[in-house]
VEXTORTOR-808038 format. One record per residue: x, y, z of N, C-alpha, C in turn; residue in three letters; chain; residue number from 1. Coordinates in Angstrom, 1 decimal. Example, Ala and Ser with C-alpha at 12.3 -4.5 7.8 and 13.67 -1.06 7.14 Angstrom:
<sites>
<<13.2 -5.7 7.8> <12.3 -4.5 7.8> <13.2 -3.3 7.8> 'ALA' 'A' 1>
<<12.8 -2.2 7.1> <13.7 -1.1 7.1> <12.9 0.0 7.9> 'SER' 'A' 2>
</sites>
This chain:
<sites>
<<-23.8 15.5 3.1> <-22.3 15.8 3.0> <-22.1 16.4 1.7> 'MET' 'A' 1>
<<-21.2 17.4 1.7> <-20.7 18.1 0.5> <-19.4 17.5 0.0> 'LYS' 'A' 2>
<<-19.2 17.4 -1.3> <-18.0 16.8 -1.9> <-17.1 18.0 -2.3> 'LYS' 'A' 3>
<<-15.9 18.0 -1.8> <-14.9 19.0 -2.1> <-13.6 18.4 -2.7> 'LEU' 'A' 4>
<<-12.9 19.2 -3.5> <-11.6 18.7 -4.0> <-10.6 19.6 -3.2> 'THR' 'A' 5>
<<-9.6 18.9 -2.6> <-8.5 19.5 -1.9> <-7.3 19.3 -2.7> 'ILE' 'A' 6>
<<-6.6 20.4 -3.0> <-5.3 20.3 -3.7> <-4.1 20.1 -2.8> 'ARG' 'A' 7>
<<-3.1 19.4 -3.2> <-1.9 19.2 -2.4> <-2.2 18.6 -1.0> 'ASN' 'A' 8>
<<-3.0 17.6 -1.0> <-3.4 16.9 0.2> <-2.3 15.9 0.6> 'TYR' 'A' 9>
<<-1.8 16.0 1.8> <-0.8 15.0 2.3> <-1.5 13.9 3.0> 'THR' 'A' 10>
<<-1.2 12.7 2.6> <-1.8 11.4 3.1> <-0.6 10.6 3.6> 'TYR' 'A' 11>
<<-0.7 10.0 4.8> <0.4 9.3 5.4> <-0.1 8.0 6.0> 'GLU' 'A' 12>
<<0.7 7.0 5.8> <0.5 5.7 6.5> <1.9 5.2 6.9> 'ASN' 'A' 13>
<<2.0 3.9 7.3> <3.3 3.4 7.8> <4.3 3.2 6.7> 'ALA' 'A' 14>
<<3.9 3.3 5.4> <4.8 3.1 4.3> <5.3 4.5 3.8> 'LEU' 'A' 15>
<<4.8 5.6 4.4> <5.3 6.9 4.1> <4.2 7.9 3.9> 'GLY' 'A' 16>
<<4.7 9.1 3.5> <3.7 10.2 3.3> <3.9 10.6 1.9> 'ALA' 'A' 17>
<<2.8 11.1 1.3> <2.8 11.5 -0.1> <1.9 12.7 -0.2> 'PHE' 'A' 18>
<<2.3 13.7 -1.0> <1.4 14.8 -1.3> <0.7 14.5 -2.6> 'ILE' 'A' 19>
<<-0.6 14.4 -2.6> <-1.5 14.1 -3.7> <-1.9 15.5 -4.3> 'PHE' 'A' 20>
<<-1.9 15.5 -5.6> <-2.3 16.8 -6.3> <-3.8 17.1 -6.0> 'GLU' 'A' 21>
<<-4.6 16.1 -5.9> <-6.0 16.3 -5.8> <-6.7 15.2 -5.0> 'SER' 'A' 22>
<<-7.4 15.5 -4.0> <-8.1 14.4 -3.2> <-9.5 14.9 -2.9> 'VAL' 'A' 23>
<<-10.5 14.0 -3.0> <-11.9 14.4 -2.8> <-12.2 14.1 -1.3> 'THR' 'A' 24>
<<-12.8 15.1 -0.6> <-13.2 14.9 0.8> <-14.7 15.2 0.9> 'VAL' 'A' 25>
<<-15.3 14.8 2.0> <-16.7 15.1 2.2> <-16.7 15.9 3.5> 'PHE' 'A' 26>
<<-17.5 17.0 3.5> <-17.7 17.8 4.7> <-19.2 17.9 5.0> 'VAL' 'A' 27>
<<-19.5 18.3 6.2> <-21.0 18.4 6.5> <-21.6 19.5 5.6> 'PRO' 'A' 28>
<<-22.9 19.3 5.3> <-23.6 20.3 4.5> <-23.6 21.7 5.1> 'ASN' 'A' 29>
<<-23.6 21.7 6.5> <-23.7 23.0 7.2> <-22.4 23.8 7.1> 'GLU' 'A' 30>
<<-21.3 23.2 6.6> <-20.0 23.9 6.5> <-20.2 24.9 5.4> 'CYS' 'A' 31>
<<-20.0 26.2 5.8> <-20.2 27.3 4.8> <-18.8 27.9 4.3> 'LYS' 'A' 32>
<<-17.8 27.5 5.0> <-16.5 28.0 4.7> <-16.0 27.5 3.3> 'ALA' 'A' 33>
<<-15.3 28.4 2.5> <-14.8 27.9 1.3> <-13.5 27.2 1.5> 'LYS' 'A' 34>
<<-13.5 25.9 1.4> <-12.3 25.1 1.7> <-11.6 24.6 0.5> 'ILE' 'A' 35>
<<-10.3 25.0 0.4> <-9.5 24.5 -0.8> <-8.2 23.9 -0.3> 'THR' 'A' 36>
<<-7.9 24.1 0.9> <-6.6 23.6 1.4> <-6.8 22.6 2.6> 'LYS' 'A' 37>
<<-5.9 21.7 2.7> <-6.0 20.7 3.8> <-5.9 21.3 5.2> 'GLN' 'A' 38>
<<-5.2 22.4 5.3> <-5.1 23.0 6.7> <-6.4 23.6 7.1> 'SER' 'A' 39>
<<-7.3 23.9 6.2> <-8.6 24.4 6.5> <-9.6 23.4 7.1> 'GLN' 'A' 40>
<<-9.1 22.1 7.0> <-10.0 21.0 7.4> <-9.7 20.6 8.9> 'LEU' 'A' 41>
<<-8.7 21.3 9.5> <-8.3 20.9 10.9> <-9.5 20.8 11.9> 'GLU' 'A' 42>
<<-10.4 21.8 11.9> <-11.5 21.9 12.9> <-12.8 21.4 12.3> 'ASP' 'A' 43>
<<-12.7 20.7 11.2> <-14.0 20.2 10.5> <-14.0 18.7 10.5> 'ILE' 'A' 44>
<<-15.2 18.2 10.8> <-15.3 16.7 10.8> <-15.5 16.3 9.3> 'ASN' 'A' 45>
<<-14.5 15.9 8.7> <-14.5 15.5 7.2> <-14.2 14.0 7.1> 'TYR' 'A' 46>
<<-14.5 13.5 5.9> <-14.2 12.1 5.6> <-13.7 11.9 4.2> 'GLY' 'A' 47>
<<-13.2 10.8 4.0> <-12.8 10.3 2.6> <-13.6 9.1 2.3> 'LEU' 'A' 48>
<<-13.9 8.9 1.0> <-14.6 7.7 0.6> <-13.7 6.5 0.7> 'SER' 'A' 49>
<<-14.3 5.3 0.8> <-13.5 4.1 0.8> <-12.6 4.0 -0.5> 'ALA' 'A' 50>
<<-13.2 4.3 -1.6> <-12.5 4.3 -2.9> <-11.3 5.2 -2.9> 'ASP' 'A' 51>
<<-11.5 6.4 -2.3> <-10.4 7.4 -2.3> <-9.3 6.9 -1.4> 'GLU' 'A' 52>
<<-9.6 6.3 -0.2> <-8.6 5.8 0.7> <-7.8 4.7 0.0> 'ILE' 'A' 53>
<<-8.5 3.8 -0.7> <-7.9 2.7 -1.4> <-6.9 3.3 -2.5> 'ILE' 'A' 54>
<<-7.3 4.3 -3.2> <-6.5 5.0 -4.2> <-5.2 5.5 -3.5> 'ARG' 'A' 55>
<<-5.4 6.2 -2.4> <-4.2 6.8 -1.7> <-3.3 5.7 -1.2> 'LEU' 'A' 56>
<<-3.9 4.7 -0.6> <-3.1 3.6 0.0> <-2.3 2.9 -1.1> 'GLU' 'A' 57>
<<-2.9 2.6 -2.2> <-2.3 1.9 -3.3> <-1.2 2.8 -3.9> 'MET' 'A' 58>
<<-1.4 4.1 -4.0> <-0.3 5.0 -4.5> <0.9 5.0 -3.6> 'SER' 'A' 59>
<<0.6 5.1 -2.3> <1.8 5.0 -1.3> <2.4 3.7 -1.4> 'ILE' 'A' 60>
<<1.6 2.6 -1.5> <2.2 1.3 -1.6> <3.1 1.1 -2.8> 'GLY' 'A' 61>
<<2.7 1.7 -3.9> <3.5 1.6 -5.2> <4.8 2.4 -5.0> 'LEU' 'A' 62>
<<4.7 3.6 -4.4> <5.9 4.4 -4.1> <6.9 3.6 -3.2> 'ARG' 'A' 63>
<<6.3 3.0 -2.1> <7.1 2.2 -1.2> <7.8 1.1 -2.0> 'PHE' 'A' 64>
<<7.1 0.4 -2.8> <7.7 -0.7 -3.6> <8.8 -0.2 -4.5> 'PHE' 'A' 65>
<<8.6 0.9 -5.2> <9.6 1.5 -6.1> <10.9 1.9 -5.3> 'GLU' 'A' 66>
<<10.7 2.5 -4.1> <11.8 3.0 -3.4> <12.6 1.9 -2.6> 'GLU' 'A' 67>
<<11.9 0.8 -2.3> <12.5 -0.2 -1.3> <12.7 -1.5 -1.9> 'ASN' 'A' 68>
<<12.2 -1.8 -3.1> <12.3 -3.2 -3.6> <13.7 -3.7 -3.7> 'PHE' 'A' 69>
<<14.6 -2.8 -4.3> <16.0 -3.2 -4.5> <16.7 -3.5 -3.2> 'ARG' 'A' 70>
<<16.6 -2.6 -2.2> <17.2 -2.8 -0.9> <16.7 -4.0 -0.2> 'ASP' 'A' 71>
<<15.4 -4.3 -0.3> <14.9 -5.5 0.4> <15.3 -6.7 -0.4> 'ILE' 'A' 72>
<<15.3 -6.7 -1.7> <15.8 -7.8 -2.5> <17.2 -8.2 -2.2> 'PHE' 'A' 73>
<<18.0 -7.2 -2.0> <19.5 -7.4 -1.8> <19.8 -7.7 -0.3> 'GLU' 'A' 74>
<<18.8 -7.6 0.6> <19.0 -7.9 2.0> <19.6 -6.7 2.7> 'GLY' 'A' 75>
<<19.5 -5.5 2.1> <20.1 -4.3 2.8> <19.1 -3.9 3.9> 'VAL' 'A' 76>
<<17.8 -4.1 3.7> <16.8 -3.7 4.7> <15.7 -4.8 4.7> 'ARG' 'A' 77>
<<15.0 -4.8 5.8> <13.9 -5.7 5.9> <12.6 -4.8 6.1> 'LEU' 'A' 78>
<<11.5 -5.5 6.4> <10.2 -4.8 6.5> <9.9 -4.8 8.0> 'ILE' 'A' 79>
<<9.6 -3.6 8.6> <9.3 -3.6 10.0> <7.8 -3.9 10.2> 'ASN' 'A' 80>
<<7.4 -4.0 11.5> <6.0 -4.5 11.8> <5.0 -3.5 11.3> 'ALA' 'A' 81>
<<5.2 -2.2 11.4> <4.3 -1.2 10.9> <4.1 -1.3 9.4> 'ASN' 'A' 82>
<<5.2 -1.4 8.7> <5.1 -1.6 7.3> <4.4 -2.9 6.9> 'GLU' 'A' 83>
<<4.6 -3.9 7.7> <3.9 -5.2 7.5> <2.4 -5.0 7.6> 'LEU' 'A' 84>
<<2.0 -4.3 8.6> <0.5 -4.1 8.8> <0.0 -3.3 7.6> 'ARG' 'A' 85>
<<0.7 -2.3 7.1> <0.2 -1.5 6.0> <0.2 -2.3 4.7> 'ALA' 'A' 86>
<<1.1 -3.2 4.5> <1.1 -4.1 3.3> <0.0 -5.0 3.4> 'ILE' 'A' 87>
<<-0.3 -5.6 4.6> <-1.4 -6.5 4.8> <-2.7 -5.8 4.4> 'GLN' 'A' 88>
<<-2.9 -4.5 4.8> <-4.1 -3.8 4.5> <-4.2 -3.6 3.0> 'GLU' 'A' 89>
<<-3.1 -3.3 2.3> <-3.1 -3.1 0.8> <-3.6 -4.4 0.2> 'ILE' 'A' 90>
<<-3.2 -5.5 0.7> <-3.5 -6.9 0.2> <-5.0 -7.2 0.5> 'LEU' 'A' 91>
<<-5.6 -6.5 1.4> <-7.0 -6.8 1.8> <-7.2 -8.2 2.3> 'PHE' 'A' 92>
<<-6.3 -8.6 3.2> <-6.4 -9.9 3.8> <-6.2 -9.8 5.3> 'VAL' 'A' 93>
<<-6.8 -10.8 6.0> <-6.6 -10.9 7.4> <-5.2 -11.7 7.7> 'ASN' 'A' 94>
<<-4.9 -11.8 8.9> <-3.6 -12.4 9.2> <-3.5 -13.9 8.8> 'ARG' 'A' 95>
<<-4.6 -14.6 8.9> <-4.6 -16.0 8.5> <-4.4 -16.1 7.0> 'THR' 'A' 96>
<<-5.1 -15.3 6.2> <-4.9 -15.3 4.8> <-3.5 -14.8 4.4> 'ASP' 'A' 97>
<<-3.0 -13.8 5.1> <-1.7 -13.3 4.9> <-0.7 -14.4 5.0> 'PHE' 'A' 98>
<<-0.8 -15.2 6.1> <0.1 -16.3 6.3> <0.0 -17.3 5.2> 'ALA' 'A' 99>
<<-1.2 -17.6 4.7> <-1.4 -18.5 3.6> <-0.7 -18.0 2.3> 'LYS' 'A' 100>
<<-0.8 -16.7 2.1> <-0.1 -16.1 0.9> <1.4 -16.3 1.0> 'LEU' 'A' 101>
<<1.9 -16.3 2.2> <3.3 -16.4 2.3> <3.8 -17.8 2.6> 'LEU' 'A' 102>
<<2.8 -18.8 2.7> <3.2 -20.2 3.0> <3.7 -20.3 4.5> 'GLY' 'A' 103>
<<3.2 -19.5 5.4> <3.6 -19.6 6.8> <2.4 -20.0 7.7> 'LEU' 'A' 104>
<<2.7 -20.3 8.9> <1.7 -20.5 9.9> <1.3 -19.1 10.4> 'HIS' 'A' 105>
<<0.0 -19.0 10.9> <-0.5 -17.8 11.4> <0.4 -17.3 12.6> 'LYS' 'A' 106>
<<0.9 -18.3 13.4> <1.8 -17.9 14.5> <3.1 -17.2 14.1> 'ALA' 'A' 107>
<<3.6 -17.7 12.9> <4.8 -17.0 12.4> <4.6 -15.6 12.0> 'SER' 'A' 108>
<<3.4 -15.3 11.4> <3.1 -13.9 11.1> <2.9 -13.1 12.4> 'ILE' 'A' 109>
<<2.2 -13.7 13.3> <2.1 -13.0 14.6> <3.4 -12.6 15.2> 'THR' 'A' 110>
<<4.4 -13.5 15.1> <5.7 -13.3 15.7> <6.4 -12.1 14.9> 'ASN' 'A' 111>
<<6.2 -12.0 13.6> <6.7 -10.9 12.8> <6.2 -9.6 13.3> 'LEU' 'A' 112>
<<4.9 -9.6 13.6> <4.2 -8.4 14.1> <4.8 -8.0 15.5> 'TYR' 'A' 113>
<<5.2 -9.0 16.2> <5.8 -8.7 17.5> <7.2 -8.3 17.5> 'LYS' 'A' 114>
<<7.8 -8.2 16.3> <9.2 -7.8 16.2> <10.2 -8.9 16.0> 'GLY' 'A' 115>
<<9.7 -10.1 15.8> <10.6 -11.3 15.6> <11.4 -11.0 14.3> 'SER' 'A' 116>
<<12.7 -11.5 14.3> <13.5 -11.2 13.1> <12.9 -11.8 11.9> 'ASN' 'A' 117>
<<12.8 -11.0 10.9> <12.3 -11.5 9.6> <13.5 -11.9 8.7> 'MET' 'A' 118>
<<13.3 -13.0 8.0> <14.4 -13.4 7.1> <14.2 -12.6 5.8> 'SER' 'A' 119>
<<15.3 -12.4 5.1> <15.3 -11.7 3.8> <14.4 -12.4 2.8> 'SER' 'A' 120>
<<14.3 -13.8 2.9> <13.5 -14.5 2.0> <12.0 -14.2 2.2> 'THR' 'A' 121>
<<11.6 -14.1 3.5> <10.2 -13.7 3.8> <9.9 -12.2 3.3> 'ILE' 'A' 122>
<<10.9 -11.4 3.6> <10.7 -10.0 3.1> <10.6 -9.9 1.6> 'ALA' 'A' 123>
<<11.4 -10.7 0.9> <11.2 -10.7 -0.6> <9.9 -11.2 -1.0> 'ASN' 'A' 124>
<<9.4 -12.3 -0.4> <8.1 -12.8 -0.7> <7.0 -11.8 -0.4> 'LEU' 'A' 125>
<<7.1 -11.1 0.7> <6.1 -10.1 1.0> <6.1 -9.0 -0.1> 'ILE' 'A' 126>
<<7.3 -8.6 -0.5> <7.4 -7.6 -1.6> <6.8 -8.1 -2.9> 'MET' 'A' 127>
<<7.0 -9.4 -3.2> <6.5 -10.0 -4.4> <4.9 -10.0 -4.4> 'GLU' 'A' 128>
<<4.4 -10.3 -3.2> <2.9 -10.3 -3.0> <2.4 -8.9 -3.2> 'ARG' 'A' 129>
<<3.1 -7.9 -2.6> <2.7 -6.5 -2.8> <2.8 -6.1 -4.2> 'LEU' 'A' 130>
<<3.9 -6.4 -4.9> <4.0 -6.1 -6.3> <2.8 -6.7 -7.2> 'GLY' 'A' 131>
<<2.5 -7.9 -6.9> <1.4 -8.6 -7.6> <0.1 -7.8 -7.4> 'ASN' 'A' 132>
<<-0.2 -7.4 -6.1> <-1.4 -6.7 -5.8> <-1.5 -5.4 -6.4> 'GLU' 'A' 133>
<<-0.3 -4.7 -6.5> <-0.3 -3.3 -7.1> <-0.5 -3.4 -8.6> 'LEU' 'A' 134>
<<0.0 -4.5 -9.2> <-0.1 -4.7 -10.6> <-1.5 -5.2 -11.0> 'SER' 'A' 135>
<<-2.0 -6.0 -10.2> <-3.4 -6.6 -10.5> <-4.2 -6.5 -9.2> 'ARG' 'A' 136>
<<-4.8 -5.4 -8.9> <-5.6 -5.3 -7.7> <-6.6 -6.4 -7.6> 'PRO' 'A' 137>
<<-6.5 -7.1 -6.5> <-7.4 -8.3 -6.3> <-6.6 -9.6 -6.4> 'GLY' 'A' 138>
<<-5.3 -9.5 -6.8> <-4.5 -10.7 -7.1> <-4.4 -11.6 -5.8> 'ALA' 'A' 139>
<<-4.3 -11.0 -4.6> <-4.2 -11.8 -3.4> <-5.4 -12.7 -3.2> 'SER' 'A' 140>
<<-6.6 -12.1 -3.4> <-7.8 -12.8 -3.2> <-7.9 -13.9 -4.3> 'LYS' 'A' 141>
<<-7.4 -13.6 -5.5> <-7.4 -14.6 -6.6> <-6.6 -15.8 -6.2> 'PHE' 'A' 142>
<<-5.4 -15.5 -5.6> <-4.5 -16.6 -5.2> <-5.2 -17.4 -4.1> 'MET' 'A' 143>
<<-5.8 -16.8 -3.1> <-6.4 -17.5 -2.0> <-7.6 -18.3 -2.4> 'LEU' 'A' 144>
<<-8.4 -17.8 -3.5> <-9.6 -18.4 -3.9> <-9.3 -19.5 -4.9> 'ASP' 'A' 145>
<<-8.0 -19.8 -5.2> <-7.6 -20.9 -6.1> <-7.8 -20.5 -7.5> 'GLY' 'A' 146>
<<-7.7 -19.2 -7.9> <-7.8 -18.8 -9.3> <-9.2 -18.7 -9.8> 'GLY' 'A' 147>
<<-10.1 -18.2 -9.0> <-11.5 -18.1 -9.4> <-11.7 -17.1 -10.6> 'ALA' 'A' 148>
<<-11.2 -15.9 -10.5> <-11.3 -15.0 -11.6> <-10.2 -14.0 -11.6> 'ALA' 'A' 149>
<<-9.4 -14.0 -12.7> <-8.2 -13.2 -12.7> <-8.5 -11.8 -12.8> 'MET' 'A' 150>
<<-8.0 -10.9 -11.9> <-8.3 -9.5 -11.9> <-7.6 -8.8 -13.0> 'PRO' 'A' 151>
<<-8.2 -7.7 -13.4> <-7.6 -6.9 -14.5> <-6.3 -6.3 -14.1> 'SER' 'A' 152>
<<-5.5 -6.1 -15.1> <-4.1 -5.5 -14.8> <-4.2 -4.0 -14.9> 'MET' 'A' 153>
<<-3.5 -3.4 -13.9> <-3.3 -1.9 -13.9> <-2.0 -1.7 -14.7> 'ASP' 'A' 154>
<<-2.1 -1.3 -15.9> <-0.9 -1.2 -16.8> <0.2 -0.3 -16.3> 'GLU' 'A' 155>
<<-0.2 0.9 -15.8> <0.8 1.9 -15.2> <1.5 1.3 -14.0> 'ASP' 'A' 156>
<<0.7 0.7 -13.1> <1.3 0.1 -11.9> <2.2 -1.1 -12.3> 'ALA' 'A' 157>
<<1.8 -1.9 -13.2> <2.6 -3.0 -13.7> <3.9 -2.5 -14.2> 'THR' 'A' 158>
<<3.9 -1.5 -15.0> <5.1 -1.0 -15.6> <6.1 -0.4 -14.5> 'GLU' 'A' 159>
<<5.5 0.2 -13.5> <6.3 0.8 -12.4> <6.9 -0.3 -11.5> 'ARG' 'A' 160>
<<6.1 -1.3 -11.3> <6.5 -2.5 -10.5> <7.6 -3.2 -11.2> 'VAL' 'A' 161>
<<7.5 -3.5 -12.5> <8.5 -4.2 -13.2> <9.8 -3.3 -13.3> 'ASN' 'A' 162>
<<9.7 -2.0 -13.4> <10.8 -1.2 -13.5> <11.6 -1.3 -12.2> 'ALA' 'A' 163>
<<10.9 -1.3 -11.0> <11.6 -1.4 -9.7> <12.2 -2.8 -9.6> 'ALA' 'A' 164>
<<11.5 -3.8 -10.1> <12.1 -5.2 -9.9> <13.3 -5.4 -10.8> 'ARG' 'A' 165>
<<13.4 -4.8 -12.0> <14.4 -5.1 -12.9> <15.4 -4.0 -13.1> 'PHE' 'A' 166>
<<15.4 -3.0 -12.2> <16.3 -1.9 -12.2> <17.7 -2.4 -11.9> 'ARG' 'A' 167>
<<18.7 -2.0 -12.6> <20.0 -2.5 -12.4> <20.5 -1.9 -11.1> 'ARG' 'A' 168>
<<21.4 -2.6 -10.4> <22.0 -2.1 -9.2> <22.9 -0.9 -9.6> 'ASN' 'A' 169>
<<22.8 0.2 -8.8> <23.5 1.4 -9.1> <25.0 1.2 -9.2> 'LYS' 'A' 170>
<<25.5 0.2 -8.4> <27.0 0.0 -8.4> <27.4 -0.9 -9.6> 'THR' 'A' 171>
<<26.5 -1.5 -10.3> <26.8 -2.4 -11.4> <27.2 -1.6 -12.6> 'ALA' 'A' 172>
<<28.1 -2.1 -13.4> <28.5 -1.3 -14.6> <27.8 -1.8 -15.8> 'SER' 'A' 173>
</sites>
């Protein structure tokens, strides 16, 4: 496989779409075309490394957090089932562990995935867990393992998460 850099790559998941300035992709060695744009990958069997996918997912997760924290905190909106799945993936936990992180039974999580009404309290707790994971990748596993080894802090993500958490309401004076 050959490693290529694609500029202005659009990556999308249930939390939204984002255009990344630069993304590394892998194409078959036999590929002779000079590929520099995402549109040129349409007919090519290409892949992304696990690390690159994690980077993209975390970036979209951070953007989702920044854009939605205040509305979720204030009960203006909740988290839908597709967003819930994407957040669970960012936390790197299965449903049982996700339930533990939220202090719920696994059946309660399953009901949320089926479209059961989510309380604003649960939505806020989910956003807190997401913020923790974005600030300190591995924080969810740390919590589940009983504090085995504190993960390193991502200072940029922490700053952005805190800015979203403590942003004043636009209507406040």
